[in-house]
PATOR-933924 format. One record per residue (C-alpha): x, y, z; residue number from 1. Coordinates in steps of 0.2 Angstrom, whole numbers, plus 5000, padded with zeros to 4 digits. Layout:
<atoms>
atom X->X | Y->Y | Z->Z | k->NUM .
...
</atoms>
This chain:
<atoms>
atom X->5041 | Y->5012 | Z->5156 | k->1 .
atom X->5031 | Y->5022 | Z->5164 | k->2 .
atom X->5014 | Y->5025 | Z->5160 | k->3 .
atom X->5014 | Y->5044 | Z->5162 | k->4 .
atom X->5019 | Y->5047 | Z->5142 | k->5 .
atom X->5005 | Y->5058 | Z->5134 | k->6 .
atom X->5004 | Y->5060 | Z->5113 | k->7 .
atom X->4991 | Y->5074 | Z->5107 | k->8 .
atom X->4990 | Y->5073 | Z->5089 | k->9 .
atom X->4978 | Y->5085 | Z->5080 | k->10 .
atom X->4974 | Y->5085 | Z->5061 | k->11 .
atom X->4979 | Y->5083 | Z->5049 | k->12 .
atom X->4988 | Y->5064 | Z->5052 | k->13 .
atom X->4987 | Y->5048 | Z->5042 | k->14 .
atom X->4972 | Y->5038 | Z->5046 | k->15 .
atom X->4975 | Y->5025 | Z->5058 | k->16 .
atom X->4991 | Y->5030 | Z->5066 | k->17 .
atom X->4982 | Y->5035 | Z->5083 | k->18 .
atom X->4976 | Y->5018 | Z->5085 | k->19 .
atom X->4991 | Y->5010 | Z->5079 | k->20 .
atom X->5001 | Y->5021 | Z->5093 | k->21 .
atom X->4989 | Y->5016 | Z->5106 | k->22 .
atom X->4993 | Y->5000 | Z->5106 | k->23 .
atom X->5013 | Y->5002 | Z->5114 | k->24 .
atom X->5013 | Y->5001 | Z->5131 | k->25 .
atom X->5016 | Y->5015 | Z->5142 | k->26 .
atom X->5011 | Y->5028 | Z->5127 | k->27 .
atom X->4993 | Y->5037 | Z->5130 | k->28 .
atom X->4986 | Y->5046 | Z->5113 | k->29 .
atom X->4973 | Y->5055 | Z->5112 | k->30 .
atom X->4967 | Y->5066 | Z->5096 | k->31 .
atom X->4967 | Y->5087 | Z->5098 | k->32 .
atom X->4957 | Y->5098 | Z->5089 | k->33 .
atom X->4969 | Y->5113 | Z->5085 | k->34 .
atom X->4990 | Y->5108 | Z->5093 | k->35 .
atom X->5000 | Y->5094 | Z->5096 | k->36 .
atom X->5010 | Y->5091 | Z->5109 | k->37 .
atom X->5018 | Y->5076 | Z->5121 | k->38 .
atom X->5014 | Y->5075 | Z->5139 | k->39 .
atom X->5029 | Y->5068 | Z->5151 | k->40 .
atom X->5026 | Y->5070 | Z->5170 | k->41 .
atom X->5022 | Y->5089 | Z->5174 | k->42 .
atom X->5034 | Y->5094 | Z->5156 | k->43 .
atom X->5023 | Y->5099 | Z->5139 | k->44 .
atom X->5032 | Y->5100 | Z->5123 | k->45 .
atom X->5025 | Y->5104 | Z->5107 | k->46 .
atom X->5028 | Y->5094 | Z->5090 | k->47 .
atom X->5027 | Y->5100 | Z->5073 | k->48 .
atom X->5020 | Y->5087 | Z->5064 | k->49 .
atom X->5028 | Y->5085 | Z->5048 | k->50 .
atom X->5021 | Y->5072 | Z->5033 | k->51 .
atom X->5031 | Y->5061 | Z->5025 | k->52 .
atom X->5036 | Y->5072 | Z->5009 | k->53 .
atom X->5045 | Y->5085 | Z->5022 | k->54 .
atom X->5058 | Y->5075 | Z->5023 | k->55 .
atom X->5060 | Y->5072 | Z->5003 | k->56 .
atom X->5069 | Y->5088 | Z->5004 | k->57 .
atom X->5088 | Y->5083 | Z->5010 | k->58 .
atom X->5092 | Y->5099 | Z->5014 | k->59 .
atom X->5077 | Y->5100 | Z->5025 | k->60 .
atom X->5081 | Y->5082 | Z->5032 | k->61 .
atom X->5099 | Y->5089 | Z->5037 | k->62 .
atom X->5092 | Y->5104 | Z->5045 | k->63 .
atom X->5082 | Y->5093 | Z->5058 | k->64 .
atom X->5098 | Y->5084 | Z->5063 | k->65 .
atom X->5110 | Y->5099 | Z->5065 | k->66 .
atom X->5096 | Y->5103 | Z->5079 | k->67 .
atom X->5100 | Y->5097 | Z->5096 | k->68 .
atom X->5083 | Y->5099 | Z->5104 | k->69 .
atom X->5091 | Y->5093 | Z->5121 | k->70 .
atom X->5103 | Y->5107 | Z->5122 | k->71 .
atom X->5090 | Y->5119 | Z->5113 | k->72 .
atom X->5072 | Y->5117 | Z->5126 | k->73 .
atom X->5055 | Y->5125 | Z->5122 | k->74 .
atom X->5055 | Y->5123 | Z->5103 | k->75 .
atom X->5043 | Y->5113 | Z->5098 | k->76 .
atom X->5049 | Y->5094 | Z->5093 | k->77 .
atom X->5048 | Y->5090 | Z->5074 | k->78 .
atom X->5038 | Y->5074 | Z->5072 | k->79 .
atom X->5038 | Y->5065 | Z->5056 | k->80 .
atom X->5020 | Y->5054 | Z->5053 | k->81 .
atom X->5016 | Y->5044 | Z->5037 | k->82 .
atom X->5006 | Y->5028 | Z->5036 | k->83 .
atom X->5022 | Y->5018 | Z->5032 | k->84 .
atom X->5041 | Y->5022 | Z->5033 | k->85 .
atom X->5051 | Y->5011 | Z->5025 | k->86 .
atom X->5065 | Y->5002 | Z->5035 | k->87 .
atom X->5079 | Y->5010 | Z->5028 | k->88 .
atom X->5071 | Y->5028 | Z->5031 | k->89 .
atom X->5066 | Y->5022 | Z->5049 | k->90 .
atom X->5083 | Y->5016 | Z->5052 | k->91 .
atom X->5089 | Y->5035 | Z->5045 | k->92 .
atom X->5078 | Y->5047 | Z->5055 | k->93 .
atom X->5082 | Y->5037 | Z->5072 | k->94 .
atom X->5101 | Y->5038 | Z->5067 | k->95 .
atom X->5098 | Y->5056 | Z->5065 | k->96 .
atom X->5089 | Y->5056 | Z->5083 | k->97 .
atom X->5069 | Y->5065 | Z->5072 | k->98 .
atom X->5056 | Y->5058 | Z->5081 | k->99 .
atom X->5044 | Y->5049 | Z->5071 | k->100 .
atom X->5028 | Y->5038 | Z->5067 | k->101 .
atom X->5020 | Y->5028 | Z->5056 | k->102 .
atom X->5001 | Y->5018 | Z->5055 | k->103 .
atom X->5009 | Y->5001 | Z->5054 | k->104 .
atom X->5016 | Y->5005 | Z->5073 | k->105 .
atom X->5033 | Y->5009 | Z->5069 | k->106 .
atom X->5040 | Y->5024 | Z->5081 | k->107 .
atom X->5055 | Y->5033 | Z->5088 | k->108 .
atom X->5050 | Y->5047 | Z->5099 | k->109 .
atom X->5064 | Y->5057 | Z->5108 | k->110 .
atom X->5063 | Y->5069 | Z->5118 | k->111 .
atom X->5072 | Y->5077 | Z->5136 | k->112 .
atom X->5073 | Y->5065 | Z->5148 | k->113 .
atom X->5062 | Y->5051 | Z->5138 | k->114 .
atom X->5065 | Y->5039 | Z->5122 | k->115 .
atom X->5052 | Y->5027 | Z->5114 | k->116 .
atom X->5058 | Y->5015 | Z->5100 | k->117 .
atom X->5049 | Y->5003 | Z->5092 | k->118 .
atom X->5053 | Y->4995 | Z->5076 | k->119 .
atom X->5043 | Y->4979 | Z->5079 | k->120 .
atom X->5024 | Y->4984 | Z->5074 | k->121 .
atom X->5013 | Y->4981 | Z->5088 | k->122 .
atom X->4999 | Y->4973 | Z->5079 | k->123 .
atom X->4979 | Y->4973 | Z->5086 | k->124 .
atom X->4972 | Y->4955 | Z->5082 | k->125 .
atom X->4962 | Y->4953 | Z->5067 | k->126 .
atom X->4944 | Y->4952 | Z->5074 | k->127 .
atom X->4934 | Y->4937 | Z->5065 | k->128 .
atom X->4925 | Y->4941 | Z->5050 | k->129 .
atom X->4912 | Y->4931 | Z->5053 | k->130 .
atom X->4913 | Y->4926 | Z->5033 | k->131 .
atom X->4912 | Y->4908 | Z->5026 | k->132 .
atom X->4927 | Y->4907 | Z->5013 | k->133 .
atom X->4932 | Y->4925 | Z->5011 | k->134 .
atom X->4931 | Y->4933 | Z->4993 | k->135 .
atom X->4938 | Y->4928 | Z->4978 | k->136 .
atom X->4947 | Y->4935 | Z->4964 | k->137 .
atom X->4932 | Y->4941 | Z->4953 | k->138 .
atom X->4926 | Y->4951 | Z->4971 | k->139 .
atom X->4941 | Y->4956 | Z->4972 | k->140 .
atom X->4943 | Y->4965 | Z->4955 | k->141 .
atom X->4926 | Y->4973 | Z->4960 | k->142 .
atom X->4935 | Y->4980 | Z->4974 | k->143 .
atom X->4949 | Y->4985 | Z->4964 | k->144 .
atom X->4938 | Y->4997 | Z->4953 | k->145 .
atom X->4931 | Y->5005 | Z->4971 | k->146 .
atom X->4947 | Y->5007 | Z->4977 | k->147 .
atom X->4954 | Y->5016 | Z->4959 | k->148 .
atom X->4940 | Y->5030 | Z->4964 | k->149 .
atom X->4937 | Y->5030 | Z->4985 | k->150 .
atom X->4928 | Y->5047 | Z->4985 | k->151 .
atom X->4914 | Y->5040 | Z->4973 | k->152 .
atom X->4896 | Y->5033 | Z->4980 | k->153 .
atom X->4891 | Y->5017 | Z->4970 | k->154 .
atom X->4874 | Y->5007 | Z->4963 | k->155 .
atom X->4874 | Y->4988 | Z->4962 | k->156 .
atom X->4873 | Y->4990 | Z->4944 | k->157 .
atom X->4886 | Y->5004 | Z->4941 | k->158 .
atom X->4899 | Y->4992 | Z->4950 | k->159 .
atom X->4892 | Y->4975 | Z->4941 | k->160 .
atom X->4897 | Y->4984 | Z->4924 | k->161 .
atom X->4913 | Y->4994 | Z->4928 | k->162 .
atom X->4920 | Y->4981 | Z->4935 | k->163 .
atom X->4912 | Y->4968 | Z->4922 | k->164 .
atom X->4901 | Y->4957 | Z->4934 | k->165 .
atom X->4888 | Y->4948 | Z->4938 | k->166 .
atom X->4874 | Y->4959 | Z->4947 | k->167 .
atom X->4874 | Y->4947 | Z->4960 | k->168 .
atom X->4892 | Y->4947 | Z->4963 | k->169 .
atom X->4894 | Y->4966 | Z->4965 | k->170 .
atom X->4879 | Y->4963 | Z->4977 | k->171 .
atom X->4888 | Y->4947 | Z->4986 | k->172 .
atom X->4903 | Y->4962 | Z->4987 | k->173 .
atom X->4895 | Y->4977 | Z->4994 | k->174 .
atom X->4886 | Y->4964 | Z->5006 | k->175 .
atom X->4903 | Y->4956 | Z->5014 | k->176 .
atom X->4910 | Y->4974 | Z->5014 | k->177 .
atom X->4896 | Y->4984 | Z->5024 | k->178 .
atom X->4895 | Y->4968 | Z->5037 | k->179 .
atom X->4912 | Y->4972 | Z->5040 | k->180 .
atom X->4911 | Y->4990 | Z->5041 | k->181 .
atom X->4921 | Y->4996 | Z->5027 | k->182 .
atom X->4908 | Y->5005 | Z->5016 | k->183 .
atom X->4893 | Y->5017 | Z->5019 | k->184 .
atom X->4876 | Y->5016 | Z->5013 | k->185 .
atom X->4862 | Y->5026 | Z->5010 | k->186 .
atom X->4847 | Y->5024 | Z->5001 | k->187 .
atom X->4836 | Y->5010 | Z->4998 | k->188 .
atom X->4832 | Y->4997 | Z->4984 | k->189 .
atom X->4839 | Y->5000 | Z->4966 | k->190 .
atom X->4844 | Y->5017 | Z->4971 | k->191 .
atom X->4855 | Y->5013 | Z->4989 | k->192 .
atom X->4871 | Y->5020 | Z->4987 | k->193 .
atom X->4887 | Y->5013 | Z->4994 | k->194 .
atom X->4906 | Y->5024 | Z->4997 | k->195 .
atom X->4920 | Y->5017 | Z->5003 | k->196 .
atom X->4923 | Y->5023 | Z->5022 | k->197 .
atom X->4941 | Y->5021 | Z->5024 | k->198 .
atom X->4954 | Y->5018 | Z->5009 | k->199 .
atom X->4965 | Y->5014 | Z->5022 | k->200 .
atom X->4956 | Y->5002 | Z->5033 | k->201 .
atom X->4951 | Y->4993 | Z->5014 | k->202 .
atom X->4968 | Y->4991 | Z->5009 | k->203 .
atom X->4975 | Y->4983 | Z->5025 | k->204 .
atom X->4960 | Y->4971 | Z->5024 | k->205 .
atom X->4961 | Y->4966 | Z->5006 | k->206 .
atom X->4978 | Y->4962 | Z->5009 | k->207 .
atom X->4976 | Y->4952 | Z->5022 | k->208 .
atom X->4963 | Y->4941 | Z->5012 | k->209 .
atom X->4972 | Y->4925 | Z->5003 | k->210 .
atom X->4963 | Y->4922 | Z->4987 | k->211 .
atom X->4964 | Y->4941 | Z->4985 | k->212 .
atom X->4984 | Y->4938 | Z->4984 | k->213 .
atom X->4984 | Y->4919 | Z->4977 | k->214 .
atom X->4992 | Y->4917 | Z->4961 | k->215 .
atom X->4989 | Y->4899 | Z->4955 | k->216 .
atom X->5001 | Y->4899 | Z->4937 | k->217 .
atom X->5018 | Y->4903 | Z->4934 | k->218 .
atom X->5033 | Y->4904 | Z->4925 | k->219 .
atom X->5048 | Y->4908 | Z->4925 | k->220 .
atom X->5057 | Y->4915 | Z->4911 | k->221 .
atom X->5074 | Y->4923 | Z->4903 | k->222 .
atom X->5074 | Y->4935 | Z->4891 | k->223 .
atom X->5087 | Y->4948 | Z->4885 | k->224 .
atom X->5085 | Y->4964 | Z->4888 | k->225 .
atom X->5097 | Y->4980 | Z->4892 | k->226 .
atom X->5086 | Y->4986 | Z->4907 | k->227 .
atom X->5070 | Y->4983 | Z->4914 | k->228 .
atom X->5064 | Y->4995 | Z->4904 | k->229 .
atom X->5068 | Y->4991 | Z->4890 | k->230 .
atom X->5061 | Y->4973 | Z->4893 | k->231 .
atom X->5043 | Y->4979 | Z->4899 | k->232 .
atom X->5044 | Y->4988 | Z->4880 | k->233 .
atom X->5047 | Y->4974 | Z->4871 | k->234 .
atom X->5035 | Y->4963 | Z->4879 | k->235 .
atom X->5022 | Y->4973 | Z->4878 | k->236 .
atom X->5025 | Y->4976 | Z->4859 | k->237 .
atom X->5026 | Y->4959 | Z->4856 | k->238 .
atom X->5010 | Y->4954 | Z->4866 | k->239 .
atom X->5000 | Y->4970 | Z->4856 | k->240 .
atom X->5004 | Y->4960 | Z->4840 | k->241 .
atom X->4995 | Y->4945 | Z->4847 | k->242 .
atom X->4981 | Y->4953 | Z->4855 | k->243 .
atom X->4988 | Y->4944 | Z->4872 | k->244 .
atom X->4979 | Y->4956 | Z->4887 | k->245 .
atom X->4993 | Y->4959 | Z->4900 | k->246 .
atom X->5000 | Y->4969 | Z->4911 | k->247 .
atom X->5017 | Y->4969 | Z->4921 | k->248 .
atom X->5016 | Y->4973 | Z->4941 | k->249 .
atom X->5024 | Y->4971 | Z->4957 | k->250 .
atom X->5040 | Y->4981 | Z->4957 | k->251 .
atom X->5044 | Y->4985 | Z->4938 | k->252 .
atom X->5025 | Y->4993 | Z->4939 | k->253 .
atom X->5031 | Y->5003 | Z->4955 | k->254 .
atom X->5048 | Y->5008 | Z->4946 | k->255 .
atom X->5041 | Y->5015 | Z->4930 | k->256 .
atom X->5028 | Y->5024 | Z->4941 | k->257 .
atom X->5044 | Y->5032 | Z->4952 | k->258 .
atom X->5038 | Y->5026 | Z->4968 | k->259 .
atom X->5048 | Y->5010 | Z->4968 | k->260 .
atom X->5065 | Y->4999 | Z->4969 | k->261 .
atom X->5079 | Y->5006 | Z->4958 | k->262 .
atom X->5083 | Y->4989 | Z->4953 | k->263 .
atom X->5071 | Y->4975 | Z->4947 | k->264 .
atom X->5083 | Y->4959 | Z->4944 | k->265 .
atom X->5066 | Y->4950 | Z->4940 | k->266 .
atom X->5049 | Y->4958 | Z->4932 | k->267 .
atom X->5032 | Y->4951 | Z->4934 | k->268 .
atom X->5020 | Y->4952 | Z->4921 | k->269 .
atom X->5002 | Y->4946 | Z->4923 | k->270 .
atom X->4994 | Y->4940 | Z->4906 | k->271 .
atom X->4978 | Y->4933 | Z->4900 | k->272 .
atom X->4971 | Y->4916 | Z->4910 | k->273 .
atom X->4966 | Y->4909 | Z->4893 | k->274 .
atom X->4985 | Y->4907 | Z->4887 | k->275 .
atom X->4995 | Y->4895 | Z->4891 | k->276 .
atom X->5012 | Y->4903 | Z->4899 | k->277 .
atom X->5023 | Y->4892 | Z->4889 | k->278 .
atom X->5014 | Y->4900 | Z->4874 | k->279 .
atom X->5014 | Y->4917 | Z->4879 | k->280 .
atom X->5035 | Y->4914 | Z->4884 | k->281 .
atom X->5037 | Y->4908 | Z->4866 | k->282 .
atom X->5027 | Y->4923 | Z->4858 | k->283 .
atom X->5040 | Y->4936 | Z->4867 | k->284 .
atom X->5055 | Y->4925 | Z->4864 | k->285 .
atom X->5059 | Y->4921 | Z->4882 | k->286 .
atom X->5067 | Y->4904 | Z->4886 | k->287 .
atom X->5059 | Y->4895 | Z->4901 | k->288 .
atom X->5072 | Y->4894 | Z->4914 | k->289 .
atom X->5074 | Y->4897 | Z->4934 | k->290 .
atom X->5095 | Y->4900 | Z->4931 | k->291 .
atom X->5097 | Y->4917 | Z->4927 | k->292 .
atom X->5079 | Y->4921 | Z->4927 | k->293 .
atom X->5073 | Y->4939 | Z->4923 | k->294 .
atom X->5053 | Y->4939 | Z->4921 | k->295 .
atom X->5042 | Y->4929 | Z->4927 | k->296 .
atom X->5026 | Y->4925 | Z->4919 | k->297 .
atom X->5007 | Y->4925 | Z->4932 | k->298 .
atom X->4989 | Y->4918 | Z->4924 | k->299 .
atom X->4982 | Y->4932 | Z->4928 | k->300 .
atom X->4966 | Y->4922 | Z->4936 | k->301 .
atom X->4952 | Y->4933 | Z->4941 | k->302 .
atom X->4959 | Y->4949 | Z->4929 | k->303 .
atom X->4962 | Y->4957 | Z->4945 | k->304 .
atom X->4978 | Y->4964 | Z->4933 | k->305 .
atom X->4973 | Y->4966 | Z->4917 | k->306 .
atom X->4953 | Y->4971 | Z->4919 | k->307 .
atom X->4957 | Y->4992 | Z->4921 | k->308 .
atom X->4974 | Y->4990 | Z->4915 | k->309 .
atom X->4985 | Y->5008 | Z->4914 | k->310 .
atom X->4994 | Y->5014 | Z->4899 | k->311 .
atom X->5012 | Y->5019 | Z->4905 | k->312 .
atom X->5021 | Y->5027 | Z->4889 | k->313 .
atom X->5026 | Y->5009 | Z->4879 | k->314 .
atom X->5020 | Y->4997 | Z->4891 | k->315 .
atom X->5004 | Y->4991 | Z->4901 | k->316 .
atom X->5002 | Y->4990 | Z->4921 | k->317 .
atom X->4991 | Y->4983 | Z->4932 | k->318 .
atom X->4980 | Y->4995 | Z->4941 | k->319 .
atom X->4988 | Y->5002 | Z->4955 | k->320 .
atom X->4978 | Y->4993 | Z->4970 | k->321 .
atom X->4986 | Y->4977 | Z->4960 | k->322 .
atom X->5004 | Y->4982 | Z->4960 | k->323 .
atom X->5000 | Y->4986 | Z->4978 | k->324 .
atom X->4994 | Y->4969 | Z->4984 | k->325 .
atom X->5007 | Y->4960 | Z->4972 | k->326 .
atom X->5022 | Y->4969 | Z->4979 | k->327 .
atom X->5016 | Y->4962 | Z->4997 | k->328 .
atom X->5019 | Y->4944 | Z->4988 | k->329 .
atom X->5039 | Y->4949 | Z->4987 | k->330 .
atom X->5049 | Y->4943 | Z->4998 | k->331 .
atom X->5055 | Y->4959 | Z->5004 | k->332 .
atom X->5042 | Y->4971 | Z->4997 | k->333 .
atom X->5034 | Y->4974 | Z->5013 | k->334 .
atom X->5044 | Y->4991 | Z->5013 | k->335 .
atom X->5040 | Y->4995 | Z->4996 | k->336 .
atom X->5024 | Y->4991 | Z->4995 | k->337 .
atom X->5021 | Y->5004 | Z->5010 | k->338 .
atom X->5029 | Y->5018 | Z->5001 | k->339 .
atom X->5021 | Y->5012 | Z->4983 | k->340 .
atom X->5005 | Y->5014 | Z->4994 | k->341 .
atom X->5008 | Y->5031 | Z->5001 | k->342 .
atom X->5014 | Y->5038 | Z->4985 | k->343 .
atom X->5001 | Y->5032 | Z->4973 | k->344 .
atom X->4985 | Y->5026 | Z->4982 | k->345 .
atom X->4988 | Y->5042 | Z->4995 | k->346 .
atom X->4983 | Y->5028 | Z->5009 | k->347 .
</atoms>
């Protein structure tokens, strides 16, 4: 690829998109003020920036696919941009010869006389954090509270109260995030306020923290239910009756929020860490088994899934950021997690 391809993108574009594309060899990327365009040698082609929501309309997608930009030069080239695009959608767009890019580093850019196609994202090496031991589960819970209201400013006392952590832990969390450039701070002393600098960057950072996603105890079970939704209702009803804190997460939570898989072969439930998992299985009438299991119980150490849980109809769900992190633990959950993150978390 010759190093004479220049891509200029004007707002609004997803956070992290410019940085992701700038790592692709042969492609020079820059921010524009009012217009977006592709320059290849002496030719300059205007771009029509489209958010992912624009192609959720099947008629619009089909109309874009029917347009032959090789035969009809001069008009703007549709360019779909997003924080992330699931694999199946990327492949569909490429098959329809519709250009796209996401902040994970996936790109399909087709114009007269050129084609750039990267489906294995090129990631920058993570800089050393300088931290000893990273952040623990209690600190993770505090960060989840921050992410729940990303535009809010916080004092140490406010975060400690809402996350139910000690002031010392709240201060430690802020110190780590400020040192890593994840938050911005204003003021001094007890009146010092902090605010998330970049939601997408903080989510990436949190997803990369090993202990933030670790599950220490789990138990696989089988429980008769007609559908995953029916299973969720039955389980929540039984555990509410026994006053056991719990919250569904991962694929089932995403599906209930209309931003996840249509099929959930195994639901994941986070439960009070002070209860034995076998005791919880008995309380809901589930059989402990690996064969034909449709429910996995996770001990909710650090209360990362049950603190700040949300009610959805007759079911308790983990906070959305926890649902996102738990989706990443699925063997094939990366695309689902990316879609959930964009739709529900807006980053």
